[in-house]
DOLUMZA-902033 format. One line per 5 residues: number of its first residue (from 0); their letters; for each residue x, y, z of N, C-alpha, C, O. Coordinates in steps of 0.001 Angstrom, whole numbers, m for minus. Atoms other than C-alpha are relative to their C-alpha. Example, Ala and Ser with C-alpha at 12.3 -4.5 7.8 and 13.67 -1.06 7.14 Angstrom:
# DOLUMZA-902033
0	AS	890 m1190 0 12300 m4500 7800 900 1200 0 1936 1181 665 | m820 m1190 m60 13670 m1060 7140 m770 1090 730 m261 2198 899
END
This chain:
# DOLUMZA-902033
0	XXXXX	826 m1204 0 0 0 0 865 1262 0 1919 1280 636 | m706 m1287 m102 1143 3608 m603 m41 504 1438 m976 178 2169 | m74 m455 m1399 2167 5356 2660 m1287 657 493 m1725 378 1610 | 1194 m705 m451 m932 7589 2792 m1158 m963 246 m1875 m837 1239 | 1076 985 m171 m3352 4660 2283 271 m874 1214 m651 m1251 1938
5	XXXXX	m348 836 m1144 m1436 2624 4862 m325 701 1311 m918 98 2206 | 272 m728 m1243 m1644 5342 7540 m1496 204 206 m1978 149 1337 | 1449 m195 m130 m5326 5976 6798 m706 m1272 445 m1773 m1218 1055 | 656 1269 m339 m6084 2287 7271 176 m379 1468 m501 m1286 1953 | m259 335 m1410 m4757 2249 10860 m1052 634 904 m1310 1835 819
10	XXXXX	918 m490 m1038 m7327 2568 13659 m1162 820 m583 m1519 1867 m42 | 1028 m766 711 m10092 3680 11278 m1228 299 853 m1771 1402 800 | 1230 m179 m782 m12987 3176 13696 141 1148 1003 m752 1988 1116 | m203 m1057 m997 m11532 5417 16418 230 1364 m651 m162 2393 m101 | m195 m1262 715 m10469 8047 13880 m1341 575 m458 m1556 1785 m392
15	XXXXX	1325 m455 415 m14033 8207 12544 m799 498 1198 m1520 1491 1098 | 701 m430 m1217 m15404 8444 16098 492 1382 436 m298 2207 895 | m565 m1302 m342 m13049 11380 16733 m571 1092 m910 m966 2156 m432 | 532 m989 953 m14194 13200 13571 m1462 314 284 m1880 1470 226 | 1430 m194 m316 m17864 12666 14479 m162 844 1264 m985 1759 1308
20	XXXXX	61 m741 m1278 m17301 13938 18041 366 1466 m205 m312 2354 312 | m440 m1380 242 m15413 17045 16832 m1078 781 m746 m1299 1960 m470 | 1053 m670 772 m18211 17842 14373 m1205 305 877 m1795 1379 768 | 1170 m176 m867 m20958 17383 16989 241 1062 1063 m666 1829 1385 | m289 m941 m1093 m19216 19443 19694 495 1352 m501 474 2338 236
25	XXXXX	m565 m1242 531 m17712 22082 17412 1399 282 492 1911 1389 322 | m1358 m179 m519 m14332 21550 19033 998 m24 m1151 947 m896 m2018 | m1001 m132 1051 m11436 22619 16839 1319 m574 488 1865 m126 1496 | m1297 598 m316 m8305 20448 16921 998 396 m1082 727 240 m2273 | m1023 m457 945 m5130 21813 15315 1256 m835 193 1770 m928 1308
30	XXXXX	m1211 803 m93 m2158 19562 14523 1178 744 m615 1131 1154 m1774 | m1211 m678 452 1295 21153 14253 1213 m762 519 1359 m982 1721 | m1285 614 m378 4669 19376 14211 m118 m1101 1048 553 m1050 2079 | 27 1181 m861 3693 16118 15869 m854 102 1240 m812 m797 2079 | 939 m43 m1122 1125 17323 18381 m1316 623 m457 m1348 1537 m1281
35	XXXXX	1334 m507 337 m2604 17924 18150 m528 740 1218 m480 230 2338 | 314 m881 m1121 m3951 20756 20262 m1445 482 m40 m2003 819 m1084 | 1287 m662 m213 m7254 21912 21643 246 1194 914 986 1097 1893 | m100 m1160 m892 m7545 25409 23116 1317 726 m107 1952 797 m1160 | m1236 m781 m105 m4608 27459 24272 m47 1374 m657 901 1724 m1361
40	XXXXX	1125 207 m928 m6843 29435 24736 m1216 m628 m687 m1293 m648 m1916 | 1255 492 563 m10282 27792 24293 m855 1170 m478 m587 2313 m107 | 787 m1086 616 m12937 29792 22390 m603 1011 981 m678 2197 662 | 690 m902 m928 m14657 31264 25473 923 596 1060 448 1133 2061 | m952 m459 m1022 m11476 32230 27348 140 1519 m18 223 2136 m1080
45	XXXXX	m209 m1442 m145 m11102 35787 28676 1117 211 1018 1102 m382 2096 | m1077 m307 m946 m7948 37145 30296 1318 m646 m362 1495 m1158 m1468 | m1355 522 203 m4345 36009 30684 24 m1520 88 m897 m2120 643 | m142 1452 m144 m3126 32401 30370 142 m399 1459 540 424 2284 | m139 466 m1393 m3163 30285 33562 1446 71 476 2363 31 m345
50	XXXXX	m1370 m80 m533 m123 30540 35875 699 m1350 m51 97 m2356 m425 | m760 1254 m101 2606 27918 36303 m644 m899 1040 m1244 m424 2004 | 566 958 m942 1527 24753 38080 m1407 m450 m345 m2057 m1131 448 | 1370 358 400 m1726 24327 36146 m22 m1113 m1047 m1095 m1522 m1489 | m55 1034 1041 m519 21685 33658 364 m1350 589 1187 m1432 1500
55	XXXXX	m331 1363 m415 m439 17903 34142 501 m796 m1197 105 m557 m2337 | m495 943 1006 1426 15222 32226 m825 m1268 95 m1105 m1751 1192 | 804 1221 54 m595 12192 31117 790 m1033 m784 1079 m825 m1962 | m806 1030 650 1355 9020 30318 m672 m1357 m23 m1706 m1568 610 | 473 1388 157 818 5349 29392 m1386 m68 m634 m2194 m930 m290
60	XXXXX	1282 22 709 m2114 6172 27126 m7 m1106 m1045 1020 m1350 m1680 | 121 892 1154 m3384 3489 24727 181 826 m1274 m388 1911 m1390 | m344 m813 1167 m2085 4635 21345 m1162 202 m968 m1099 1065 m1844 | 1161 m163 886 m5459 4214 19645 m1115 815 652 m2254 792 188 | 997 m816 m711 m7244 6565 22082 201 1470 m348 1330 1952 m423
65	XXXXX	m82 m1373 482 m8081 10120 21039 m747 984 902 m1244 619 1967 | 576 m1089 m792 m9469 13444 22283 m1486 m186 286 m1978 332 1289 | 1435 205 m247 m13113 12336 21977 m248 m770 1291 m1337 m698 1861 | 86 691 m1289 m12427 10130 25025 717 808 1083 214 945 2198 | m866 m616 m1017 m9689 12077 26795 m473 1379 462 m443 1665 1659
70	XXXXX	412 m1347 m411 m11009 15658 26747 m1223 m36 914 m1197 607 1963 | 1133 74 m940 m14442 14823 28253 399 m574 1364 m114 m150 2400 | m438 606 m1264 m12674 12663 30865 688 1039 879 354 1162 2058 | m762 m943 m804 m10273 15390 31999 m770 1293 289 m389 2058 1176 | 855 m1147 m305 m12961 18071 31858 m909 m244 1207 m1531 686 1720
75	XXXXX	854 310 m1153 m14795 16282 34658 452 726 1261 m376 1057 2109 | m522 m537 m1262 m12520 17798 37318 304 1501 m65 638 2105 955 | m300 m1428 94 m12026 21326 35991 m22 489 m1433 m42 m308 m2371 | 40 m613 1332 m12085 23732 33064 1374 m97 m662 2381 322 m91 | m1253 131 743 m9433 22950 30455 315 1283 m762 m535 1842 m1456
80	XXXXX	m491 m1119 817 m7402 25795 29022 598 m532 m1300 475 88 m2357 | m675 571 1166 m5473 23524 26656 181 m1498 202 386 m1968 1321 | m282 1439 m25 m5088 19852 25790 856 m323 m1214 487 4 m2342 | m920 319 1091 m2153 18559 23713 288 m1496 m19 770 m2056 966 | m236 1435 176 m1923 14991 22402 1144 m176 m998 1072 323 m2121
85	XXXXX	m1151 220 874 1421 13891 20934 m315 m1109 m1002 m808 m2173 m628 | 438 894 1072 958 12148 17581 1178 m573 m794 2247 34 m865 | m947 596 946 2864 9787 15238 m492 279 m1419 m1608 760 m1619 | 384 m216 1393 2839 9972 11442 m1130 m932 m436 m1861 m635 m1381 | 1047 967 379 525 6948 11323 m1381 426 472 m2381 m165 64
90	XXXXX	1291 m419 m547 m2220 8818 13204 m292 m595 1362 m1318 m281 1966 | 121 467 m1387 m1745 6898 16450 643 1050 908 1506 1816 477 | m676 m925 m910 m868 8895 19552 1296 m641 512 1490 m1852 397 | m1318 474 m457 2612 8596 21078 m22 m491 1445 1027 m768 2027 | 111 558 m1342 1294 7440 24437 7 1022 1110 m33 655 2284
95	XXXXX	40 m1000 m1066 1312 10772 26265 m620 1302 m495 m682 1574 m1694 | 674 m1260 301 m441 14134 26440 216 968 1154 748 594 2200 | m63 m1029 m1040 m581 17386 28435 m1358 683 90 m1957 1037 m925 | 1255 m724 m227 m3673 18973 29980 286 1187 905 811 1028 2006 | m195 m1218 m803 m3542 22571 31215 m1366 512 436 m2268 701 m379
100	XXXXX	1273 m443 m570 m6312 23744 33528 m12 1519 202 1017 2187 108 | 146 m1447 m189 m7643 27220 34193 586 466 1328 868 1651 1503 | m599 m340 m1295 m6273 27087 37763 726 m1215 579 602 m2326 63 | m793 1078 m601 m4008 25012 40003 m886 m1064 640 m509 m2235 694 | 889 972 m634 m6935 23370 41751 m415 m1075 m1001 m471 m2254 m652
105	XXXXX	376 969 1023 m8017 21720 38486 1102 m1015 m246 828 m2203 m417 | m1132 906 208 m4526 20262 38012 133 m980 1162 390 m2165 950 | m91 884 m1176 m4476 18891 41586 m1117 m1040 m6 m897 m2206 321 | 1137 928 60 m7932 17364 41145 236 m1077 m1055 m117 m2238 m850 | m267 967 1069 m6831 15703 37890 990 m1064 462 814 m2247 172
110	XXXXX	m993 952 m502 m3813 14105 39568 m640 m951 1006 m406 m2159 962 | 655 826 m1022 m5921 12880 42508 m985 m984 m621 m1097 m2123 m166 | 1055 837 567 m8677 11495 40281 504 m1010 m1026 m27 m2117 m1112 | m321 814 1172 m6830 10040 37300 1364 m682 15 1646 m1478 m881 | m1251 756 m73 m3359 8881 38367 m323 m1452 352 m1009 m1718 1339
115	XXXXX	304 1442 m125 m3496 5062 38042 m1455 m332 m341 m1948 m1402 17 | 1379 243 438 m7014 5395 36576 9 m889 m1250 813 m680 m2158 | 89 896 1156 m7987 2624 34130 m909 620 m1058 m2130 634 m902 | 799 m573 1089 m9101 4326 30914 m607 m1106 m858 m1538 m882 m1632 | 475 1197 676 m9640 849 29539 420 m1156 882 1389 m1036 1632
120	XXXXX	m321 1120 m887 m9595 m2529 31237 1460 m418 m179 1903 m755 m1277 | m1412 381 30 m5991 m3292 32146 935 1100 m458 2141 875 m560 | m822 m1122 467 m4768 139 30937 m91 1167 977 m919 2062 812 | m18 m1087 m985 m3982 2376 33921 961 1085 m473 2090 791 m865 | m830 m1109 477 m2635 5812 33008 754 649 1164 421 440 2331
125	XXXXX	m765 m767 m986 m108 8007 34821 m339 1475 m188 m293 1989 m1305 | 274 m1439 52 m1062 11601 35678 798 663 1116 646 311 2286 | m830 m690 m996 1406 13900 37434 224 1437 m436 m98 1816 m1562 | m256 m1408 296 2438 17535 37601 1024 127 m1118 2059 m539 m1089 | m938 m247 1088 4125 18749 34419 1128 894 497 897 1833 1259
130	XXXXX	m1140 m810 m431 7618 20153 34910 7 1372 m680 601 2318 m163 | 100 m1272 738 6875 22904 32352 1369 658 m194 1546 1845 76 | m1336 m535 260 10537 23306 31429 m52 1008 m1153 m795 832 m2119 | m19 m1053 1026 11297 26408 29373 1397 275 m545 1571 1155 m1388 | m1378 m292 394 15085 26218 28915 647 m1200 m688 484 m2343 m259
135	XXXXX	m732 1016 751 17197 24283 26405 1489 306 51 1895 1459 196 | m1441 m190 184 20938 23728 26151 349 m408 m1425 m131 m1423 m1930 | m448 275 1367 22569 23841 22724 1522 m29 24 2163 1020 89 | m1443 156 m158 26114 22458 22854 652 m312 m1347 49 m957 m2205 | m737 284 1217 28743 22327 20116 44 1146 m987 444 959 m2136
140	XXXXX	m50 m1163 886 28427 25832 18678 1452 396 m270 2281 393 639 | m1347 m465 328 31523 27029 16841 315 1270 778 m574 2071 1067 | m414 m1172 m775 33519 29644 18728 m267 1302 m744 m368 2364 m131 | 209 m1212 798 32930 32073 15855 m1446 459 m34 m1729 1560 m505 | 1425 m349 59 29123 32050 16258 m321 1044 1070 m46 829 2251
145	XXXXX	367 m1053 m946 27860 35262 17868 m1442 m190 466 m2219 m924 m144 | 1375 88 m516 24709 35659 19941 m987 539 m1025 m2077 m9 m1186 | 900 m594 994 23193 37852 17235 m262 m964 m1159 m1393 m1085 m1628 | 164 968 1088 23823 35232 14527 m896 m1156 430 m1771 m1583 m323 | 806 1109 m509 22342 32464 16674 m1459 421 156 m2371 m333 m185
150	XXXXX	1368 m494 m172 19303 34578 17514 m731 89 m1343 m1907 m261 m1440 | 619 m118 1328 18654 35252 13816 m442 m1370 m512 m1522 m1500 m1089 | 348 1356 441 18699 31504 13073 m1190 m528 781 m2126 m1075 197 | 1070 541 m845 16471 30595 16016 m1341 666 m282 m2377 3 m249 | 1260 m689 291 13876 33239 15168 m574 m434 m1342 m1779 m319 m1569
155	XXXXX	502 506 1279 13658 31800 11656 m664 m1365 145 m1660 m1647 m522 | 474 1398 m44 13068 28188 12718 m808 m344 1246 m1426 m1408 1290 | 792 273 m1208 11450 28447 16198 m780 1254 384 m560 2336 m160 | 805 m1121 m488 8953 30648 18016 118 113 1512 254 m889 2213 | 81 m226 m1446 8935 32217 21467 1320 81 730 1330 12 1959
160	XXXXX	m1281 m100 m703 12666 32544 22195 80 1356 713 m129 2405 104 | m65 m1218 m814 13118 35074 25024 1427 476 223 1696 1677 195 | m1381 m417 m270 16842 35030 25737 971 m1091 m425 625 m2271 m477 | m1086 898 391 20132 33467 24617 1236 410 781 1633 1575 754 | m1230 m276 m736 23212 33200 26832 1065 m978 m458 832 m2186 m474
165	XXXXX	m1094 834 496 26543 31900 25502 1046 m227 1082 1409 690 1819 | m1057 383 m931 29131 30036 27599 1045 m825 m755 766 m1349 m1833 | m962 968 522 32322 28133 26884 m540 m1392 281 m1008 m1666 1386 | 544 1344 m170 31299 24515 26344 794 m766 1057 2023 m786 996 | m716 791 m997 32134 22322 29374 445 m1358 m542 1196 m2074 121
170	XXXXX	m282 1329 546 32400 19275 27081 927 19 m1211 1603 m972 m1487 | m792 m43 1235 34158 20457 23909 936 1208 1 517 2331 282 | m953 m1103 88 37314 22523 23506 m338 879 m1193 m761 386 m2240 | 208 m999 1044 36954 25693 21431 m1430 m6 m545 m1661 378 m1692 | 1410 m48 403 33171 25308 21293 m782 780 1043 m292 1031 2144
175	XXXXX	868 m745 m906 30294 27215 22880 m1258 m801 317 m1695 m1650 m459 | 1299 542 m384 27175 26170 24736 m954 1177 185 m616 2163 840 | 1003 m1060 m144 24032 28297 24488 m1134 m488 881 m1596 m1620 739 | 1216 257 m782 21238 28400 27053 m1121 825 m628 m1039 2050 m710 | 1120 m644 691 17959 29179 25296 m1214 m16 905 m1623 m1077 1376
180	XXXXX	1212 m90 m824 14958 30403 27270 m1185 368 m886 m1133 1336 m1644 | 1191 m212 818 11503 30188 25675 m1182 473 851 m1164 382 2079 | 1142 m624 m676 8163 31786 26520 m874 m1000 733 m1615 m611 1636 | 835 1016 m642 6515 28495 27537 627 m1366 m206 1533 m1537 m1022 | m463 1381 166 7105 24777 27922 m315 m499 m1407 494 m1183 m2034
185	XXXXX	398 439 1334 5208 24193 24700 944 560 m1066 1375 m165 m1963 | m901 m627 970 7367 26664 22765 1385 m654 58 2011 m888 m976 | m1310 635 m157 10535 25082 24195 m12 m1420 m562 938 m1838 m1224 | 107 1375 505 9333 21546 23394 m21 m26 m1525 621 m875 m2142 | 67 m72 1456 8503 22525 19804 1364 389 m575 1781 m141 m1605
190	XXXXX	m1329 m407 456 11888 24250 19444 972 m1174 78 1755 m1400 m844 | m875 1167 m175 13682 21164 20799 m226 m1009 m1115 729 m1533 m1689 | 329 964 1052 11873 18924 18327 517 493 m1351 1121 m271 m2103 | m431 m566 1278 12583 21261 15390 1516 m26 m140 2035 m406 m1189 | m1458 m83 67 16270 21720 16235 652 m1380 m59 1665 m1562 m733
195	XXXXX	m559 1356 6 16897 18012 16877 m243 m684 m1336 643 m1358 m1861 | 328 681 1249 15126 16819 13739 663 676 m1199 810 63 m2256 | m609 m727 1103 16799 19489 11603 1472 m290 m198 2080 231 m1132 | m1439 269 71 20323 18078 12225 789 1299 m206 1599 1425 m1124 | m504 m1363 169 21348 21683 12728 1518 79 132 2116 m583 980
200	XXXXX	m1435 m267 m67 24916 22853 12071 230 1508 m68 m382 2198 m884 | m386 m1406 39 26401 26268 12811 1516 54 82 2107 m458 1032 | m1451 m74 14 29997 27012 11894 653 m1338 m280 1810 m1552 82 | m567 1279 404 30476 23473 10557 m18 m1074 1066 423 m2192 802 | 19 982 m1077 29945 21710 13904 m1412 m536 220 m2397 174 16
205	XXXXX	1298 599 m290 27152 19314 14834 m485 479 1364 277 499 2330 | 569 m579 m1219 24833 20754 17487 m796 m1054 759 m1531 m1838 159 | 814 885 m855 23371 18799 20428 m964 867 808 m552 1804 1493 | 1033 m781 m683 20092 20119 21828 m715 m898 1004 m1101 m2021 679 | 700 768 m1036 18505 18951 25078 m609 968 1003 m326 2166 979
210	XXXXX	497 m818 m1101 16549 20199 28076 1184 399 878 2109 m390 1074 | m1088 m473 m854 18793 22284 30331 m32 m752 1324 m988 m651 2094 | m108 766 m1237 19928 20017 33137 231 949 1180 1075 1840 1089 | m165 m918 m1147 19583 21710 36579 1437 66 522 1912 1136 902 | m1386 m10 m492 23097 20640 37612 914 761 m953 1830 1456 m513
215	XXXXX	m784 m758 976 24549 22030 34370 m287 1488 136 625 2310 49 | 373 m1405 m166 22623 25272 34884 713 607 1199 1220 1726 1127 | m663 m493 m1206 24036 25629 38393 1507 159 m238 2119 1122 225 | m1434 m50 303 27559 24887 37128 332 1226 m857 1321 1916 m610 | m237 m1149 877 27296 27521 34391 m159 1308 755 629 2235 569
220	XXXXX	233 m1222 m761 25880 30133 36764 1121 260 1000 1533 1405 1187 | m1086 m183 m973 28584 29516 39382 1279 428 m707 2064 1209 m170 | m1181 m391 776 31248 29818 36693 m76 1471 m386 923 2189 m369 | 191 m1386 425 29755 33112 35528 110 968 1169 611 2082 1016 | 93 m903 m1135 29292 34547 39020 1106 m217 1027 1043 339 2123
225	XXXXX	m1060 305 m958 32471 33225 40670 718 1276 428 1224 2008 m423 | m643 m1241 m454 33887 36027 42864 1505 m83 m140 2059 m1182 m145 | m1471 13 81 37542 37068 42528 600 m581 1271 27 m451 2352 | m657 565 m1176 39980 35265 44837 458 1137 906 805 2220 435 | m377 m1028 m963 40812 37170 47999 1144 m511 869 1220 m1698 1184
230	XXXXX	m1123 365 m858 43953 37197 50103 5 896 1236 m291 2089 1161 | m127 m773 m1243 44426 38265 53718 1483 208 267 2242 m757 364 | m1414 m304 m218 47736 40033 54322 155 862 1254 m387 1963 1351 | m355 m738 m1209 49005 41093 57738 m1206 630 688 m1191 1805 1055 | 1156 m453 m757 45607 41371 59346 m913 954 m731 m1920 1394 m176
235	XXXXX	866 m911 742 44170 43574 56599 m1265 m713 m428 m1289 m1933 m585 | 1256 582 439 40585 43073 55542 131 m538 m1422 817 59 m2252 | m69 526 1356 40109 40850 52471 m572 1022 m974 m1538 1719 m662 | 508 m918 1013 39619 42871 49328 199 m563 m1385 947 m1523 m1569 | m138 430 1383 39288 42471 45576 1213 700 m601 1277 1929 m579
240	XXXXX	m1183 m647 573 42655 43065 43862 m389 918 m1150 m1266 592 m1950 | 288 m920 1093 42635 46048 41544 680 m486 m1276 1826 m936 m1250 | m557 421 1267 43153 45237 37889 866 1110 m586 465 2274 m623 | m901 m988 595 46100 46964 36255 m470 280 m1421 m575 m655 m2215 | 487 m296 1352 44857 48788 33132 1088 m171 m1041 2272 17 m760
245	XXXXX	m944 116 1099 46470 48137 29769 445 1381 m459 m334 2332 m391 | m432 m1275 575 48582 50919 28271 m915 396 m1151 m1368 m470 m1899 | 949 m457 1017 46434 53080 25944 340 m466 m1402 m563 m797 m2170 | m355 376 1363 48440 52202 22813 m359 m1451 m297 m710 m1791 m1427 | 358 1398 191 47812 48482 23365 m1505 m169 m89 m1991 m914 m941
250	XXXXX	1461 38 80 44097 48953 24061 m454 463 m1375 m1425 m50 m1932 | 353 m554 1300 44025 50971 20838 96 m1072 m1086 m703 m1060 m2022 | m154 1061 999 45239 47906 18856 m1236 m891 m36 m1711 m1249 m1113 | 1197 851 m48 42288 45807 20029 m1216 761 m521 m2041 202 m1244 | 1122 m809 495 39844 48644 19378 56 148 m1515 m969 104 m2195
255	XXXXX	m150 m187 1443 41270 49157 15900 m366 m1271 m759 m948 m1204 m1841 | 386 1253 651 40861 45463 15060 m1518 m144 m15 m2096 m534 m1030 | 1469 49 m53 37231 45581 16218 m616 942 m1028 m1547 573 m1744 | 530 m1001 939 36616 48749 14188 191 m453 m1445 m709 m308 m2272 | m289 467 1354 38292 47272 11087 m965 m1118 m410 m1483 m1121 m1526
260	XXXXX	901 1124 302 36192 44082 11290 m1428 481 m236 m2127 m29 m1112 | 1361 m520 189 32974 46071 11656 m96 754 m1325 m1092 649 m2041 | 13 m778 1248 33919 48366 8767 m48 m898 m1230 m681 m565 m2232 | m18 941 1124 34571 45376 6503 m1123 m1042 96 m1182 m1972 m709 | 1148 906 m198 31418 43590 7779 461 m1446 209 m124 m2379 m340
265	XXXXX	m551 1334 m273 33469 40644 9049 m531 m603 1296 m313 m1786 1557 | 476 489 m1292 31774 40340 12448 983 309 1114 2081 804 859 | m845 m307 m1165 33217 40669 15944 1053 m1082 201 701 m2260 263 | m1048 1011 m209 36609 38934 16460 m103 m633 1390 m392 39 2380 | 23 737 m1265 36727 36252 19157 1411 m486 289 2026 m1148 m547
270	XXXXX	m1365 350 m375 40025 35746 21015 9 m1236 899 m757 m1316 1860 | m204 1190 m825 41104 32362 22424 1475 m51 376 2337 m33 m503 | m1397 27 m449 44278 32220 24543 196 m1102 1032 m672 m1347 1870 | m305 1055 m961 45939 29398 26464 1494 53 324 2333 m25 m573 | m1397 m30 m428 49154 29613 28505 568 m1422 m41 36 m2323 608
275	XXXXX	m562 1339 168 51366 26650 27531 1382 m148 637 1904 m1257 743 | m1327 74 m613 54668 27552 29207 255 1248 837 m119 2354 446 | m353 m1133 m869 55912 29750 32065 1471 m94 368 1931 m1140 824 | m1425 m45 m343 59546 30782 32582 186 642 1372 m622 1474 1783 | m251 m586 m1327 61049 31625 35993 187 1514 m27 m63 2185 975
280	XXXXX	m226 m1448 86 61901 35133 34740 m1277 800 m250 m1220 2016 m432 | 1263 m705 134 58191 35950 34346 m603 3 m1390 m1735 454 m1566 | 553 51 1356 57773 35402 30591 m919 m1213 m159 m629 m2302 337 | 1002 1053 214 54750 33347 29521 m178 m241 m1499 m234 703 m2286 | 246 340 1403 54239 31489 26235 m1467 m376 m164 m1980 m1241 546
285	XXXXX	1422 210 230 50681 31559 24897 m255 m556 m1397 376 m151 m2373 | 596 350 1290 48883 29710 22141 m1205 914 m171 m2019 1045 743 | 1068 m970 242 46490 32220 20576 m736 m333 m1291 m152 m831 m2253 | 802 139 1219 43668 32034 18071 m1016 1130 m39 m1651 1445 968 | 1015 m1027 204 41490 34795 16660 m959 m501 m1076 m563 m770 m2210
290	XXXXX	1041 462 931 38226 33714 15034 m813 1220 m423 m1432 1890 403 | 785 m1110 559 36643 36317 12752 m1061 m608 m905 m712 m1247 m1897 | 1071 687 739 33225 35197 11413 107 132 m1513 m187 m819 m2237 | m43 m214 1442 33795 36715 7967 1256 m516 m674 1366 m417 m1896 | m1228 548 581 37243 35098 7465 m104 m1519 m84 m596 m2145 854
295	XXXXX	201 1441 205 37383 31535 6091 728 m871 1013 236 m1943 1364 | m752 797 m972 40035 30308 8558 426 907 1155 628 2106 960 | m440 m816 m1136 41038 31461 12062 1495 314 m84 2241 m365 m790 | m1408 m367 m114 44369 33173 12818 551 m662 1262 42 m428 2358 | m530 746 m1144 46496 30932 15075 1511 148 69 2164 366 m951
300	XXXXX	m1444 m50 m161 50011 31011 16511 403 78 1456 m446 47 2346 | m551 m72 m1352 52277 31264 19563 687 1350 192 1199 1944 m757 | m683 m1248 m316 53648 34329 21314 470 m11 1449 m117 m669 2308 | m486 m179 m1366 55705 35261 24382 m447 1373 502 m388 2360 m231 | 373 m1283 m609 54443 37966 26737 492 20 1443 758 m1016 2051
305	XXXXX	m331 m155 m1419 55376 39354 30120 m1071 888 608 m1209 2043 206 | 1082 m792 m599 52445 40512 32308 500 1360 472 1615 1481 981 | m393 m1379 m259 52495 44279 32863 m27 393 1472 447 1471 1832 | 61 m364 m1415 51860 44176 36604 m388 m1191 853 m778 m2230 320 | 363 1106 m896 51210 42011 39680 m1488 m311 m103 m2317 580 m294
310	XXXXX	1408 411 40 47998 40008 39666 m549 m209 m1397 m1715 m570 m1552 | 460 183 1379 47812 39837 35862 388 m1387 m487 1437 m1908 m109 | m231 1363 471 47591 36487 34067 747 m50 m1329 1274 m1097 m1701 | m657 m35 1289 49045 37593 30732 m927 m196 m1178 m529 25 m2322 | 941 257 1096 45950 36731 28716 m319 1269 m790 m391 1236 m2019
315	XXXXX	331 m1243 703 45109 40367 27930 1168 463 m868 971 931 m1989 | m1166 m375 773 48669 41070 26820 136 m871 m1251 489 m380 m2324 | m65 913 1147 48582 37973 24572 m1022 387 m1062 m733 327 m2257 | 1038 m417 955 45329 39172 22989 453 1232 m784 206 1341 m1985 | m467 m1222 665 46914 42550 22234 1049 m338 m1060 1005 188 m2173
320	XXXXX	m1049 375 953 49966 40946 20575 m607 m633 m1248 m238 m282 m2369 | 596 667 1160 47835 38715 18362 m890 966 m780 m1012 837 m1998 | 800 m1017 701 45517 41669 17562 883 812 m945 483 1111 m2070 | m944 m732 845 48563 43575 16237 386 m820 m1233 476 m289 m2340 | m387 866 1110 49564 40580 14101 m1132 m128 m1020 m888 m88 m2226
325	XXXXX	1145 132 903 46044 40166 12660 m205 1291 m786 m527 1251 m1974 | 113 m1281 704 45913 43889 11831 997 76 m1163 661 566 m2241 | m1001 m11 1066 49144 43486 9827 m422 m927 m1146 m284 m575 m2317 | 444 958 1031 47764 40411 7995 m1125 589 m826 m1181 390 m2040 | 1141 m589 705 44599 42317 7118 374 1280 m754 m471 1900 m1401
330	XXXX	m467 m1132 780 46724 45118 5678 m277 1347 613 m266 2360 m86 | 263 m1277 m668 45931 47777 8277 1330 616 441 2097 m27 1158 | m1228 m679 m414 48768 50300 8716 m101 407 1455 m1143 881 1908 | 27 m210 m1454 49741 50728 12363 654 1321 382 720 1658 1564
END
């Protein structure tokens, strides 16, 4: 049989019962990207969407059961704002759904009434509070990808993205991890499905998309918010060491590279530095790489630097040296 005829032949009786029920009740079901939805909001809804804590997860559903059975069942305990049934290409459901109520009491009543409830003889379902996750992690982004570039891509292929935060990837060297926050669990779930099924690549690297793990989120936040180390000397109160400013002529080199890249529409340069050797006399050897989005290959090499003052790591000085070299390669007179 052709694929369309084959899928239409599966579970015909229940599919016809669903169509008859929808026609009799006037309920409109909309299917988008693997889920069929009622409401969100329903036709008679007035006001803002329900708060967090009003959605329940429904699992272990018989795959041949549809909304004509499930919506009336879950409406017994409260007013539904939205009902989403996850679907396969064959027209069977994927065994789980989400029901969002108009208030938290409806969600609690649904859990009390229908968890371990037999919707069919021998078929007990699971009903529990939905986690309503709204954040995704996207790991494996090339170091050259900027937040603006990523945002442009995400707005083309997903809906409801609220914020994007970039971090150094904890799993891959010279890669980035993005934390994506969406307007709702539904928007995040749809984005996750779209990004995973699209085999997305940015900057030539394969991207891994998943729900943001709480432990990973805490690790990233602690890395971002880690306070400077403090030392106690001769009974003095601990304090934050003052950073020694770079000489103006060196700062000017980095500014000039940024200005040149913007003028030539090459994007913002990204500097990567790693100290690979330290001499007793204070000189440090750095491996450096500058990634410019508009250039086909990154600029890489080694350089020696000597930090300009106490408490400095040498990374800023290394960036300045490599900025001067890149300016020369790009033909900018110094």
